[in-house]
C-alpha positions, 0 to 999 in steps of 0.5 A: 494496451499491453504496455499499460497492462504491464505497467499496472501489473508492475505497479501492483507488485511494487505496491504489494512489496511496499505495504509488506515492507511497511508492515514489517517495519511498523510491527513493533509499533502496532500500526499495521495496515492490512494488505487486501484488495482495497489497500493494494489498489488504492496504493497502486493508483495513488502511490506513496501518498496513499500509504501515508494517508492510510497511516494517518487514518489508522493513527487517528481512528485507532 
């Protein structure tokens, strides 16, 4: 149980850094994805494809 919690925590931190790094790189293009609980948890659970889905949704809606 502790091992799964530790793995989830590592993925959560990595997802935070992934979203932050993307926002730094995409700032000149004005395609920024906010870092909040929902985006962080979805990116943690689904990984990099979730980030791509957020980018596509952001481009199509806004």
